[in-house]
HTML snippet that shows the backbone in 3Dmol.js (N, CA, C, O; Angstrom):
<script src="https://3Dmol.org/build/3Dmol-min.js"></script>
<div id="view" style="width:600px;height:400px;position:relative"></div>
<script>
const pdb = `
ATOM      1  N   MET A   1     -14.859  17.903 -26.837  1.00  0.00           N
ATOM      2  CA  MET A   1     -15.873  17.499 -25.890  1.00  0.00           C
ATOM      3  C   MET A   1     -15.545  16.138 -25.264  1.00  0.00           C
ATOM      4  O   MET A   1     -15.760  15.916 -24.073  1.00  0.00           O
ATOM      5  N   MET A   2     -15.026  15.246 -26.092  1.00  0.00           N
ATOM      6  CA  MET A   2     -14.704  13.910 -25.609  1.00  0.00           C
ATOM      7  C   MET A   2     -13.553  13.945 -24.605  1.00  0.00           C
ATOM      8  O   MET A   2     -13.543  13.166 -23.652  1.00  0.00           O
ATOM      9  N   ILE A   3     -12.590  14.836 -24.807  1.00  0.00           N
ATOM     10  CA  ILE A   3     -11.450  14.945 -23.895  1.00  0.00           C
ATOM     11  C   ILE A   3     -11.901  15.479 -22.547  1.00  0.00           C
ATOM     12  O   ILE A   3     -11.431  15.018 -21.507  1.00  0.00           O
ATOM     13  N   LYS A   4     -12.810  16.449 -22.555  1.00  0.00           N
ATOM     14  CA  LYS A   4     -13.323  16.979 -21.295  1.00  0.00           C
ATOM     15  C   LYS A   4     -14.058  15.901 -20.510  1.00  0.00           C
ATOM     16  O   LYS A   4     -13.969  15.855 -19.283  1.00  0.00           O
ATOM     17  N   ARG A   5     -14.774  15.049 -21.201  1.00  0.00           N
ATOM     18  CA  ARG A   5     -15.508  13.965 -20.538  1.00  0.00           C
ATOM     19  C   ARG A   5     -14.537  12.963 -19.916  1.00  0.00           C
ATOM     20  O   ARG A   5     -14.753  12.501 -18.795  1.00  0.00           O
ATOM     21  N   LYS A   6     -13.465  12.625 -20.640  1.00  0.00           N
ATOM     22  CA  LYS A   6     -12.471  11.693 -20.103  1.00  0.00           C
ATOM     23  C   LYS A   6     -11.776  12.282 -18.879  1.00  0.00           C
ATOM     24  O   LYS A   6     -11.564  11.591 -17.882  1.00  0.00           O
ATOM     25  N   VAL A   7     -11.425  13.561 -18.962  1.00  0.00           N
ATOM     26  CA  VAL A   7     -10.777  14.217 -17.824  1.00  0.00           C
ATOM     27  C   VAL A   7     -11.720  14.242 -16.626  1.00  0.00           C
ATOM     28  O   VAL A   7     -11.297  14.034 -15.488  1.00  0.00           O
ATOM     29  N   PHE A   8     -12.993  14.496 -16.886  1.00  0.00           N
ATOM     30  CA  PHE A   8     -13.980  14.505 -15.806  1.00  0.00           C
ATOM     31  C   PHE A   8     -14.071  13.134 -15.143  1.00  0.00           C
ATOM     32  O   PHE A   8     -14.066  13.043 -13.915  1.00  0.00           O
ATOM     33  N   TYR A   9     -14.153  12.079 -15.928  1.00  0.00           N
ATOM     34  CA  TYR A   9     -14.261  10.728 -15.366  1.00  0.00           C
ATOM     35  C   TYR A   9     -12.996  10.319 -14.617  1.00  0.00           C
ATOM     36  O   TYR A   9     -13.077   9.666 -13.576  1.00  0.00           O
ATOM     37  N   ILE A  10     -11.849  10.691 -15.130  1.00  0.00           N
ATOM     38  CA  ILE A  10     -10.598  10.364 -14.446  1.00  0.00           C
ATOM     39  C   ILE A  10     -10.501  11.110 -13.128  1.00  0.00           C
ATOM     40  O   ILE A  10     -10.099  10.536 -12.116  1.00  0.00           O
ATOM     41  N   SER A  11     -10.870  12.396 -13.132  1.00  0.00           N
ATOM     42  CA  SER A  11     -10.830  13.161 -11.878  1.00  0.00           C
ATOM     43  C   SER A  11     -11.857  12.638 -10.881  1.00  0.00           C
ATOM     44  O   SER A  11     -11.596  12.635  -9.678  1.00  0.00           O
ATOM     45  N   LEU A  12     -13.011  12.198 -11.354  1.00  0.00           N
ATOM     46  CA  LEU A  12     -14.016  11.613 -10.468  1.00  0.00           C
ATOM     47  C   LEU A  12     -13.515  10.311  -9.863  1.00  0.00           C
ATOM     48  O   LEU A  12     -13.734  10.054  -8.679  1.00  0.00           O
ATOM     49  N   LEU A  13     -12.847   9.490 -10.657  1.00  0.00           N
ATOM     50  CA  LEU A  13     -12.273   8.247 -10.149  1.00  0.00           C
ATOM     51  C   LEU A  13     -11.203   8.519  -9.110  1.00  0.00           C
ATOM     52  O   LEU A  13     -11.165   7.853  -8.076  1.00  0.00           O
ATOM     53  N   LEU A  14     -10.336   9.483  -9.365  1.00  0.00           N
ATOM     54  CA  LEU A  14      -9.304   9.828  -8.389  1.00  0.00           C
ATOM     55  C   LEU A  14      -9.910  10.361  -7.096  1.00  0.00           C
ATOM     56  O   LEU A  14      -9.418  10.055  -6.010  1.00  0.00           O
ATOM     57  N   LEU A  15     -10.967  11.150  -7.201  1.00  0.00           N
ATOM     58  CA  LEU A  15     -11.651  11.647  -6.017  1.00  0.00           C
ATOM     59  C   LEU A  15     -12.228  10.497  -5.199  1.00  0.00           C
ATOM     60  O   LEU A  15     -12.096  10.481  -3.976  1.00  0.00           O
ATOM     61  N   TYR A  16     -12.868   9.532  -5.864  1.00  0.00           N
ATOM     62  CA  TYR A  16     -13.407   8.370  -5.158  1.00  0.00           C
ATOM     63  C   TYR A  16     -12.306   7.568  -4.474  1.00  0.00           C
ATOM     64  O   TYR A  16     -12.482   7.113  -3.344  1.00  0.00           O
ATOM     65  N   LEU A  17     -11.175   7.392  -5.149  1.00  0.00           N
ATOM     66  CA  LEU A  17     -10.072   6.632  -4.555  1.00  0.00           C
ATOM     67  C   LEU A  17      -9.513   7.341  -3.326  1.00  0.00           C
ATOM     68  O   LEU A  17      -9.246   6.701  -2.309  1.00  0.00           O
ATOM     69  N   VAL A  18      -9.337   8.646  -3.413  1.00  0.00           N
ATOM     70  CA  VAL A  18      -8.816   9.400  -2.276  1.00  0.00           C
ATOM     71  C   VAL A  18      -9.794   9.344  -1.110  1.00  0.00           C
ATOM     72  O   VAL A  18      -9.388   9.150   0.036  1.00  0.00           O
ATOM     73  N   LEU A  19     -11.067   9.513  -1.398  1.00  0.00           N
ATOM     74  CA  LEU A  19     -12.062   9.438  -0.335  1.00  0.00           C
ATOM     75  C   LEU A  19     -12.104   8.049   0.299  1.00  0.00           C
ATOM     76  O   LEU A  19     -12.255   7.925   1.515  1.00  0.00           O
ATOM     77  N   ALA A  20     -11.972   7.013  -0.515  1.00  0.00           N
ATOM     78  CA  ALA A  20     -11.972   5.656   0.031  1.00  0.00           C
ATOM     79  C   ALA A  20     -10.754   5.419   0.906  1.00  0.00           C
ATOM     80  O   ALA A  20     -10.861   4.776   1.950  1.00  0.00           O
ATOM     81  N   ILE A  21      -9.609   5.925   0.501  1.00  0.00           N
ATOM     82  CA  ILE A  21      -8.387   5.730   1.281  1.00  0.00           C
ATOM     83  C   ILE A  21      -8.458   6.497   2.603  1.00  0.00           C
ATOM     84  O   ILE A  21      -7.913   6.042   3.609  1.00  0.00           O
ATOM     85  N   ILE A  22      -9.113   7.635   2.610  1.00  0.00           N
ATOM     86  CA  ILE A  22      -9.190   8.445   3.821  1.00  0.00           C
ATOM     87  C   ILE A  22     -10.347   8.030   4.721  1.00  0.00           C
ATOM     88  O   ILE A  22     -10.177   7.926   5.936  1.00  0.00           O
ATOM     89  N   ILE A  23     -11.513   7.794   4.147  1.00  0.00           N
ATOM     90  CA  ILE A  23     -12.719   7.582   4.954  1.00  0.00           C
ATOM     91  C   ILE A  23     -12.841   6.156   5.482  1.00  0.00           C
ATOM     92  O   ILE A  23     -13.262   5.962   6.623  1.00  0.00           O
ATOM     93  N   VAL A  24     -12.487   5.169   4.691  1.00  0.00           N
ATOM     94  CA  VAL A  24     -12.655   3.776   5.131  1.00  0.00           C
ATOM     95  C   VAL A  24     -11.872   3.472   6.406  1.00  0.00           C
ATOM     96  O   VAL A  24     -12.440   2.849   7.303  1.00  0.00           O
ATOM     97  N   PRO A  25     -10.601   3.871   6.549  1.00  0.00           N
ATOM     98  CA  PRO A  25      -9.917   3.614   7.823  1.00  0.00           C
ATOM     99  C   PRO A  25     -10.533   4.349   9.011  1.00  0.00           C
ATOM    100  O   PRO A  25     -10.403   3.900  10.150  1.00  0.00           O
ATOM    101  N   MET A  26     -11.201   5.472   8.755  1.00  0.00           N
ATOM    102  CA  MET A  26     -11.859   6.191   9.852  1.00  0.00           C
ATOM    103  C   MET A  26     -13.126   5.469  10.302  1.00  0.00           C
ATOM    104  O   MET A  26     -13.464   5.482  11.486  1.00  0.00           O
ATOM    105  N   ILE A  27     -13.822   4.842   9.361  1.00  0.00           N
ATOM    106  CA  ILE A  27     -15.060   4.138   9.688  1.00  0.00           C
ATOM    107  C   ILE A  27     -14.759   2.783  10.317  1.00  0.00           C
ATOM    108  O   ILE A  27     -15.419   2.381  11.275  1.00  0.00           O
ATOM    109  N   VAL A  28     -13.770   2.085   9.785  1.00  0.00           N
ATOM    110  CA  VAL A  28     -13.436   0.742  10.254  1.00  0.00           C
ATOM    111  C   VAL A  28     -12.007   0.762  10.800  1.00  0.00           C
ATOM    112  O   VAL A  28     -11.092   0.290  10.125  1.00  0.00           O
ATOM    113  N   PRO A  29     -11.798   1.288  11.986  1.00  0.00           N
ATOM    114  CA  PRO A  29     -10.434   1.338  12.524  1.00  0.00           C
ATOM    115  C   PRO A  29      -9.948  -0.048  12.954  1.00  0.00           C
ATOM    116  O   PRO A  29     -10.738  -0.971  13.155  1.00  0.00           O
ATOM    117  N   LEU A  30      -8.651  -0.162  13.084  1.00  0.00           N
ATOM    118  CA  LEU A  30      -8.036  -1.419  13.480  1.00  0.00           C
ATOM    119  C   LEU A  30      -8.066  -1.512  15.002  1.00  0.00           C
ATOM    120  O   LEU A  30      -7.161  -1.028  15.682  1.00  0.00           O
ATOM    121  N   LYS A  31      -9.119  -2.141  15.529  1.00  0.00           N
ATOM    122  CA  LYS A  31      -9.253  -2.278  16.974  1.00  0.00           C
ATOM    123  C   LYS A  31      -9.166  -3.733  17.410  1.00  0.00           C
ATOM    124  O   LYS A  31      -9.044  -4.023  18.600  1.00  0.00           O
ATOM    125  N   GLU A  32      -9.226  -4.624  16.472  1.00  0.00           N
ATOM    126  CA  GLU A  32      -9.203  -6.045  16.776  1.00  0.00           C
ATOM    127  C   GLU A  32      -7.772  -6.576  16.712  1.00  0.00           C
ATOM    128  O   GLU A  32      -6.847  -5.867  16.316  1.00  0.00           O
ATOM    129  N   GLU A  33      -7.616  -7.807  17.101  1.00  0.00           N
ATOM    130  CA  GLU A  33      -6.316  -8.469  17.008  1.00  0.00           C
ATOM    131  C   GLU A  33      -5.940  -8.638  15.544  1.00  0.00           C
ATOM    132  O   GLU A  33      -6.772  -9.036  14.728  1.00  0.00           O
ATOM    133  N   PHE A  34      -4.709  -8.342  15.217  1.00  0.00           N
ATOM    134  CA  PHE A  34      -4.228  -8.416  13.837  1.00  0.00           C
ATOM    135  C   PHE A  34      -3.386  -9.667  13.676  1.00  0.00           C
ATOM    136  O   PHE A  34      -2.401  -9.855  14.389  1.00  0.00           O
ATOM    137  N   GLN A  35      -3.772 -10.524  12.739  1.00  0.00           N
ATOM    138  CA  GLN A  35      -3.040 -11.771  12.524  1.00  0.00           C
ATOM    139  C   GLN A  35      -2.460 -11.783  11.117  1.00  0.00           C
ATOM    140  O   GLN A  35      -3.123 -11.403  10.152  1.00  0.00           O
ATOM    141  N   LEU A  36      -1.215 -12.224  11.019  1.00  0.00           N
ATOM    142  CA  LEU A  36      -0.552 -12.342   9.729  1.00  0.00           C
ATOM    143  C   LEU A  36      -0.384 -13.808   9.374  1.00  0.00           C
ATOM    144  O   LEU A  36      -0.099 -14.638  10.237  1.00  0.00           O
ATOM    145  N   ASN A  37      -0.562 -14.119   8.103  1.00  0.00           N
ATOM    146  CA  ASN A  37      -0.213 -15.463   7.676  1.00  0.00           C
ATOM    147  C   ASN A  37       1.194 -15.447   7.086  1.00  0.00           C
ATOM    148  O   ASN A  37       1.841 -14.400   7.069  1.00  0.00           O
ATOM    149  N   PHE A  38       1.661 -16.552   6.619  1.00  0.00           N
ATOM    150  CA  PHE A  38       3.041 -16.679   6.143  1.00  0.00           C
ATOM    151  C   PHE A  38       3.331 -15.751   4.962  1.00  0.00           C
ATOM    152  O   PHE A  38       4.365 -15.084   4.940  1.00  0.00           O
ATOM    153  N   ASP A  39       2.427 -15.704   3.981  1.00  0.00           N
ATOM    154  CA  ASP A  39       2.647 -14.872   2.796  1.00  0.00           C
ATOM    155  C   ASP A  39       2.680 -13.384   3.135  1.00  0.00           C
ATOM    156  O   ASP A  39       3.487 -12.635   2.584  1.00  0.00           O
ATOM    157  N   GLU A  40       1.808 -12.959   4.037  1.00  0.00           N
ATOM    158  CA  GLU A  40       1.802 -11.554   4.428  1.00  0.00           C
ATOM    159  C   GLU A  40       3.093 -11.183   5.168  1.00  0.00           C
ATOM    160  O   GLU A  40       3.615 -10.081   5.000  1.00  0.00           O
ATOM    161  N   GLY A  41       3.595 -12.098   5.974  1.00  0.00           N
ATOM    162  CA  GLY A  41       4.855 -11.859   6.663  1.00  0.00           C
ATOM    163  C   GLY A  41       6.010 -11.732   5.686  1.00  0.00           C
ATOM    164  O   GLY A  41       6.893 -10.894   5.868  1.00  0.00           O
ATOM    165  N   LEU A  42       6.006 -12.563   4.647  1.00  0.00           N
ATOM    166  CA  LEU A  42       7.048 -12.458   3.624  1.00  0.00           C
ATOM    167  C   LEU A  42       6.973 -11.120   2.892  1.00  0.00           C
ATOM    168  O   LEU A  42       8.003 -10.515   2.593  1.00  0.00           O
ATOM    169  N   GLN A  43       5.767 -10.662   2.606  1.00  0.00           N
ATOM    170  CA  GLN A  43       5.618  -9.368   1.938  1.00  0.00           C
ATOM    171  C   GLN A  43       6.136  -8.230   2.819  1.00  0.00           C
ATOM    172  O   GLN A  43       6.775  -7.299   2.328  1.00  0.00           O
ATOM    173  N   LEU A  44       5.859  -8.310   4.117  1.00  0.00           N
ATOM    174  CA  LEU A  44       6.364  -7.292   5.038  1.00  0.00           C
ATOM    175  C   LEU A  44       7.891  -7.307   5.094  1.00  0.00           C
ATOM    176  O   LEU A  44       8.521  -6.250   5.115  1.00  0.00           O
ATOM    177  N   MET A  45       8.481  -8.490   5.116  1.00  0.00           N
ATOM    178  CA  MET A  45       9.945  -8.588   5.144  1.00  0.00           C
ATOM    179  C   MET A  45      10.561  -8.069   3.851  1.00  0.00           C
ATOM    180  O   MET A  45      11.581  -7.381   3.883  1.00  0.00           O
ATOM    181  N   LYS A  46       9.944  -8.396   2.700  1.00  0.00           N
ATOM    182  CA  LYS A  46      10.459  -7.902   1.423  1.00  0.00           C
ATOM    183  C   LYS A  46      10.388  -6.383   1.347  1.00  0.00           C
ATOM    184  O   LYS A  46      11.319  -5.741   0.860  1.00  0.00           O
ATOM    185  N   ALA A  47       9.292  -5.807   1.824  1.00  0.00           N
ATOM    186  CA  ALA A  47       9.162  -4.347   1.809  1.00  0.00           C
ATOM    187  C   ALA A  47      10.205  -3.702   2.706  1.00  0.00           C
ATOM    188  O   ALA A  47      10.765  -2.659   2.368  1.00  0.00           O
ATOM    189  N   SER A  48      10.463  -4.321   3.844  1.00  0.00           N
ATOM    190  CA  SER A  48      11.481  -3.790   4.749  1.00  0.00           C
ATOM    191  C   SER A  48      12.868  -3.867   4.116  1.00  0.00           C
ATOM    192  O   SER A  48      13.645  -2.917   4.215  1.00  0.00           O
ATOM    193  N   LEU A  49      13.186  -4.984   3.470  1.00  0.00           N
ATOM    194  CA  LEU A  49      14.483  -5.111   2.791  1.00  0.00           C
ATOM    195  C   LEU A  49      14.610  -4.131   1.637  1.00  0.00           C
ATOM    196  O   LEU A  49      15.679  -3.561   1.420  1.00  0.00           O
ATOM    197  N   TYR A  50      13.534  -3.933   0.899  1.00  0.00           N
ATOM    198  CA  TYR A  50      13.563  -2.991  -0.220  1.00  0.00           C
ATOM    199  C   TYR A  50      13.789  -1.559   0.273  1.00  0.00           C
ATOM    200  O   TYR A  50      14.493  -0.780  -0.370  1.00  0.00           O
ATOM    201  N   MET A  51      13.186  -1.218   1.418  1.00  0.00           N
ATOM    202  CA  MET A  51      13.384   0.119   1.975  1.00  0.00           C
ATOM    203  C   MET A  51      14.827   0.335   2.424  1.00  0.00           C
ATOM    204  O   MET A  51      15.317   1.464   2.416  1.00  0.00           O
ATOM    205  N   GLU A  52      15.511  -0.748   2.817  1.00  0.00           N
ATOM    206  CA  GLU A  52      16.898  -0.644   3.250  1.00  0.00           C
ATOM    207  C   GLU A  52      17.881  -0.629   2.084  1.00  0.00           C
ATOM    208  O   GLU A  52      19.084  -0.477   2.299  1.00  0.00           O
ATOM    209  N   GLY A  53      17.390  -0.784   0.843  1.00  0.00           N
ATOM    210  CA  GLY A  53      18.256  -0.654  -0.319  1.00  0.00           C
ATOM    211  C   GLY A  53      18.549  -1.932  -1.075  1.00  0.00           C
ATOM    212  O   GLY A  53      19.281  -1.891  -2.064  1.00  0.00           O
ATOM    213  N   ASP A  54      18.016  -3.054  -0.659  1.00  0.00           N
ATOM    214  CA  ASP A  54      18.224  -4.285  -1.418  1.00  0.00           C
ATOM    215  C   ASP A  54      17.470  -4.199  -2.740  1.00  0.00           C
ATOM    216  O   ASP A  54      16.346  -3.700  -2.786  1.00  0.00           O
ATOM    217  N   SER A  55      18.084  -4.679  -3.803  1.00  0.00           N
ATOM    218  CA  SER A  55      17.451  -4.577  -5.107  1.00  0.00           C
ATOM    219  C   SER A  55      16.474  -5.730  -5.320  1.00  0.00           C
ATOM    220  O   SER A  55      16.774  -6.877  -4.989  1.00  0.00           O
ATOM    221  N   PRO A  56      15.317  -5.421  -5.869  1.00  0.00           N
ATOM    222  CA  PRO A  56      14.313  -6.471  -6.074  1.00  0.00           C
ATOM    223  C   PRO A  56      14.711  -7.406  -7.209  1.00  0.00           C
ATOM    224  O   PRO A  56      15.394  -6.994  -8.146  1.00  0.00           O
ATOM    225  N   HIS A  57      14.294  -8.635  -7.128  1.00  0.00           N
ATOM    226  CA  HIS A  57      14.498  -9.684  -8.135  1.00  0.00           C
ATOM    227  C   HIS A  57      15.954 -10.085  -8.313  1.00  0.00           C
ATOM    228  O   HIS A  57      16.244 -10.967  -9.122  1.00  0.00           O
ATOM    229  N   ILE A  58      16.881  -9.466  -7.583  1.00  0.00           N
ATOM    230  CA  ILE A  58      18.277  -9.904  -7.622  1.00  0.00           C
ATOM    231  C   ILE A  58      18.631 -10.469  -6.255  1.00  0.00           C
ATOM    232  O   ILE A  58      19.070 -11.614  -6.141  1.00  0.00           O
ATOM    233  N   GLU A  59      18.439  -9.665  -5.225  1.00  0.00           N
ATOM    234  CA  GLU A  59      18.736 -10.104  -3.871  1.00  0.00           C
ATOM    235  C   GLU A  59      17.504 -10.654  -3.164  1.00  0.00           C
ATOM    236  O   GLU A  59      17.624 -11.450  -2.232  1.00  0.00           O
ATOM    237  N   ILE A  60      16.312 -10.230  -3.608  1.00  0.00           N
ATOM    238  CA  ILE A  60      15.063 -10.676  -2.988  1.00  0.00           C
ATOM    239  C   ILE A  60      14.265 -11.407  -4.058  1.00  0.00           C
ATOM    240  O   ILE A  60      13.816 -10.790  -5.023  1.00  0.00           O
ATOM    241  N   TRP A  61      14.083 -12.711  -3.899  1.00  0.00           N
ATOM    242  CA  TRP A  61      13.323 -13.463  -4.890  1.00  0.00           C
ATOM    243  C   TRP A  61      11.913 -13.674  -4.384  1.00  0.00           C
ATOM    244  O   TRP A  61      11.696 -13.921  -3.197  1.00  0.00           O
ATOM    245  N   SER A  62      10.956 -13.576  -5.292  1.00  0.00           N
ATOM    246  CA  SER A  62       9.571 -13.831  -4.934  1.00  0.00           C
ATOM    247  C   SER A  62       8.779 -14.153  -6.191  1.00  0.00           C
ATOM    248  O   SER A  62       9.137 -13.732  -7.291  1.00  0.00           O
ATOM    249  N   ASP A  63       7.708 -14.900  -6.015  1.00  0.00           N
ATOM    250  CA  ASP A  63       6.837 -15.187  -7.147  1.00  0.00           C
ATOM    251  C   ASP A  63       5.690 -14.180  -7.246  1.00  0.00           C
ATOM    252  O   ASP A  63       4.878 -14.253  -8.169  1.00  0.00           O
ATOM    253  N   TYR A  64       5.622 -13.256  -6.314  1.00  0.00           N
ATOM    254  CA  TYR A  64       4.620 -12.187  -6.381  1.00  0.00           C
ATOM    255  C   TYR A  64       5.157 -11.037  -7.216  1.00  0.00           C
ATOM    256  O   TYR A  64       6.370 -10.835  -7.276  1.00  0.00           O
ATOM    257  N   PRO A  65       4.280 -10.281  -7.861  1.00  0.00           N
ATOM    258  CA  PRO A  65       4.754  -9.110  -8.610  1.00  0.00           C
ATOM    259  C   PRO A  65       5.402  -8.083  -7.682  1.00  0.00           C
ATOM    260  O   PRO A  65       5.039  -7.966  -6.511  1.00  0.00           O
ATOM    261  N   PHE A  66       6.362  -7.345  -8.225  1.00  0.00           N
ATOM    262  CA  PHE A  66       7.100  -6.381  -7.425  1.00  0.00           C
ATOM    263  C   PHE A  66       6.224  -5.219  -6.964  1.00  0.00           C
ATOM    264  O   PHE A  66       6.547  -4.566  -5.973  1.00  0.00           O
ATOM    265  N   ILE A  67       5.134  -4.953  -7.656  1.00  0.00           N
ATOM    266  CA  ILE A  67       4.308  -3.788  -7.333  1.00  0.00           C
ATOM    267  C   ILE A  67       3.783  -3.868  -5.900  1.00  0.00           C
ATOM    268  O   ILE A  67       3.630  -2.836  -5.247  1.00  0.00           O
ATOM    269  N   PHE A  68       3.507  -5.059  -5.403  1.00  0.00           N
ATOM    270  CA  PHE A  68       3.036  -5.197  -4.023  1.00  0.00           C
ATOM    271  C   PHE A  68       4.101  -4.736  -3.026  1.00  0.00           C
ATOM    272  O   PHE A  68       3.800  -4.042  -2.054  1.00  0.00           O
ATOM    273  N   THR A  69       5.323  -5.125  -3.279  1.00  0.00           N
ATOM    274  CA  THR A  69       6.431  -4.710  -2.423  1.00  0.00           C
ATOM    275  C   THR A  69       6.643  -3.203  -2.501  1.00  0.00           C
ATOM    276  O   THR A  69       6.882  -2.560  -1.479  1.00  0.00           O
ATOM    277  N   ALA A  70       6.560  -2.641  -3.687  1.00  0.00           N
ATOM    278  CA  ALA A  70       6.765  -1.201  -3.867  1.00  0.00           C
ATOM    279  C   ALA A  70       5.668  -0.399  -3.162  1.00  0.00           C
ATOM    280  O   ALA A  70       5.957   0.604  -2.509  1.00  0.00           O
ATOM    281  N   ILE A  71       4.427  -0.830  -3.290  1.00  0.00           N
ATOM    282  CA  ILE A  71       3.323  -0.125  -2.637  1.00  0.00           C
ATOM    283  C   ILE A  71       3.458  -0.204  -1.126  1.00  0.00           C
ATOM    284  O   ILE A  71       3.261   0.791  -0.429  1.00  0.00           O
ATOM    285  N   LEU A  72       3.792  -1.380  -0.620  1.00  0.00           N
ATOM    286  CA  LEU A  72       3.929  -1.551   0.824  1.00  0.00           C
ATOM    287  C   LEU A  72       5.105  -0.751   1.376  1.00  0.00           C
ATOM    288  O   LEU A  72       4.994  -0.163   2.452  1.00  0.00           O
ATOM    289  N   SER A  73       6.225  -0.717   0.664  1.00  0.00           N
ATOM    290  CA  SER A  73       7.359   0.070   1.149  1.00  0.00           C
ATOM    291  C   SER A  73       7.059   1.564   1.063  1.00  0.00           C
ATOM    292  O   SER A  73       7.523   2.331   1.907  1.00  0.00           O
ATOM    293  N   PHE A  74       6.287   1.993   0.054  1.00  0.00           N
ATOM    294  CA  PHE A  74       5.872   3.395  -0.014  1.00  0.00           C
ATOM    295  C   PHE A  74       4.979   3.744   1.172  1.00  0.00           C
ATOM    296  O   PHE A  74       5.119   4.812   1.768  1.00  0.00           O
ATOM    297  N   TRP A  75       4.065   2.844   1.511  1.00  0.00           N
ATOM    298  CA  TRP A  75       3.177   3.074   2.657  1.00  0.00           C
ATOM    299  C   TRP A  75       3.993   3.141   3.951  1.00  0.00           C
ATOM    300  O   TRP A  75       3.731   3.987   4.806  1.00  0.00           O
ATOM    301  N   PHE A  76       4.971   2.261   4.094  1.00  0.00           N
ATOM    302  CA  PHE A  76       5.827   2.293   5.279  1.00  0.00           C
ATOM    303  C   PHE A  76       6.624   3.592   5.355  1.00  0.00           C
ATOM    304  O   PHE A  76       6.866   4.104   6.447  1.00  0.00           O
ATOM    305  N   SER A  77       7.033   4.131   4.204  1.00  0.00           N
ATOM    306  CA  SER A  77       7.761   5.394   4.232  1.00  0.00           C
ATOM    307  C   SER A  77       6.874   6.549   4.692  1.00  0.00           C
ATOM    308  O   SER A  77       7.382   7.556   5.186  1.00  0.00           O
ATOM    309  N   ILE A  78       5.565   6.417   4.537  1.00  0.00           N
ATOM    310  CA  ILE A  78       4.637   7.465   4.967  1.00  0.00           C
ATOM    311  C   ILE A  78       4.305   7.333   6.444  1.00  0.00           C
ATOM    312  O   ILE A  78       4.385   8.313   7.185  1.00  0.00           O
ATOM    313  N   VAL A  79       3.927   6.116   6.891  1.00  0.00           N
ATOM    314  CA  VAL A  79       3.404   5.950   8.252  1.00  0.00           C
ATOM    315  C   VAL A  79       4.398   5.341   9.230  1.00  0.00           C
ATOM    316  O   VAL A  79       4.128   5.322  10.431  1.00  0.00           O
ATOM    317  N   GLY A  80       5.522   4.848   8.766  1.00  0.00           N
ATOM    318  CA  GLY A  80       6.497   4.228   9.658  1.00  0.00           C
ATOM    319  C   GLY A  80       6.582   2.737   9.422  1.00  0.00           C
ATOM    320  O   GLY A  80       5.698   2.149   8.799  1.00  0.00           O
ATOM    321  N   LYS A  81       7.634   2.129   9.914  1.00  0.00           N
ATOM    322  CA  LYS A  81       7.892   0.705   9.672  1.00  0.00           C
ATOM    323  C   LYS A  81       7.187  -0.176  10.690  1.00  0.00           C
ATOM    324  O   LYS A  81       7.838  -0.942  11.401  1.00  0.00           O
ATOM    325  N   SER A  82       5.897  -0.079  10.767  1.00  0.00           N
ATOM    326  CA  SER A  82       5.141  -0.921  11.677  1.00  0.00           C
ATOM    327  C   SER A  82       3.780  -1.212  11.089  1.00  0.00           C
ATOM    328  O   SER A  82       3.184  -0.362  10.427  1.00  0.00           O
ATOM    329  N   VAL A  83       3.293  -2.402  11.326  1.00  0.00           N
ATOM    330  CA  VAL A  83       1.948  -2.757  10.883  1.00  0.00           C
ATOM    331  C   VAL A  83       0.922  -1.975  11.677  1.00  0.00           C
ATOM    332  O   VAL A  83      -0.165  -1.699  11.171  1.00  0.00           O
ATOM    333  N   PHE A  84       1.240  -1.615  12.898  1.00  0.00           N
ATOM    334  CA  PHE A  84       0.303  -0.958  13.783  1.00  0.00           C
ATOM    335  C   PHE A  84       0.441   0.559  13.782  1.00  0.00           C
ATOM    336  O   PHE A  84      -0.083   1.214  14.683  1.00  0.00           O
ATOM    337  N   SER A  85       1.127   1.137  12.804  1.00  0.00           N
ATOM    338  CA  SER A  85       1.236   2.594  12.723  1.00  0.00           C
ATOM    339  C   SER A  85      -0.135   3.186  12.427  1.00  0.00           C
ATOM    340  O   SER A  85      -0.922   2.624  11.664  1.00  0.00           O
ATOM    341  N   ARG A  86      -0.395   4.299  13.028  1.00  0.00           N
ATOM    342  CA  ARG A  86      -1.687   4.969  12.809  1.00  0.00           C
ATOM    343  C   ARG A  86      -1.457   6.220  11.989  1.00  0.00           C
ATOM    344  O   ARG A  86      -0.639   7.067  12.347  1.00  0.00           O
ATOM    345  N   ALA A  87      -2.177   6.334  10.894  1.00  0.00           N
ATOM    346  CA  ALA A  87      -2.067   7.508  10.036  1.00  0.00           C
ATOM    347  C   ALA A  87      -3.016   8.617  10.496  1.00  0.00           C
ATOM    348  O   ALA A  87      -2.838   9.780  10.132  1.00  0.00           O
ATOM    349  N   PHE A  88      -4.016   8.260  11.291  1.00  0.00           N
ATOM    350  CA  PHE A  88      -5.016   9.260  11.701  1.00  0.00           C
ATOM    351  C   PHE A  88      -5.018   9.420  13.192  1.00  0.00           C
ATOM    352  O   PHE A  88      -5.790  10.215  13.727  1.00  0.00           O
TER     353      PHE A  88
END
`;
const viewer = $3Dmol.createViewer("view");
viewer.addModel(pdb, "pdb");
viewer.setStyle({}, {cartoon: {color: "spectrum"}});
viewer.zoomTo();
viewer.render();
</script>
């Protein structure tokens, strides 16, 4: 019984995450001017270098965790190498 409850809660959490990822960009689209600060620009450059095959923490140094770069490069592989790519 306890395992079924855990599976139910995990599936409910995944459903909420998927709905948030899909619905929030539809409700609040990017229609305003988009401004990047220095740190965000560095993250974009690191993700671009990682997508081109540079190895993290050897050729690309950063004090941020690598997971941010990996998530951003995964997103770029889905929607394209642009901040202004539209998924919908």
